[in-house]
C-alpha positions, 0 to 999 in steps of 0.5 A: 473477463471482468474478474480478470480486469478487477484482479489486474487493476483494483489492488494496484490502482488503490495502492498507487492512489494511496502512495500519491495522496500520501506524497501530495497531502501527507494523508491517506483517506480511510476510504482507500483502506475501506475500498481495499478491504471491500475489494478483497472481500468481493473478489475473494467471494467472486473468485471462489475463495473458501471461507477458511482461506478468507479467514486466514487473509483476514487474520493476516490483515488483523495481525498487521493492524494490531502491530501497525497501530502499536507503531502508530501509538508510538508515533512511528507511522501515521494512522493512514499508513497503519490502515493501508498496511493492514488492508494490503496484508488482507490481500496477501494473506500469510503466504506473502506477508513476510515478503511484503513487510520486508519490501515495505521496510526496505523501501521505507528505510530508503525513502526515509534516508532520501527525504532526510538528505533532501531536507538538508538541502535548500529548496530551490526557489522555483519549487518553493511555491509548490505547497506539497513540495514545501510540506515534504521538505519541512523537517518537522513533517513525517515521512509519507510511508504510504509510498513505501507500502505501495511500492512493496505491495506492487513488488509482491502482487505479481507473485500472488494467486490473484495474478496467477489466476488471471487468464492473460491469453484473453487480453492478447490481441489477435 
């Protein structure tokens, strides 16, 4: 039962937290990425995932980390975004990686277009006192891409073996 609760809540909660902190502060703490990686390893071992499968997931995370840090070096994404993307890839492995990257890209493009349009309008005076909103509205700031990464991850997560392994019948109130 504890394992099922962890499968249901850990990854989604950490991804939602990453999105929220990116929205409000334009940063994602390294602790979030570390918690995602540690959570994966603990749940993988506790779930009985084999060493080969764990290494394949680690390979997917490493591949995304290398590519994402290339994007970071070019100034296209933030460092926190790169680390969270790699940590999410660790959970998905190669089986769901392309779908995750596709969703994250599509949501990232939509988010970018929305923010660019939002930044063209004047910020209403009633909202100007909110530091996070003023920062989000500023044209010189980046895009909180952690939001797109989280939405993409939460779209894919129900399709993964993590969720398929949950015994939902245990949670039904009789």
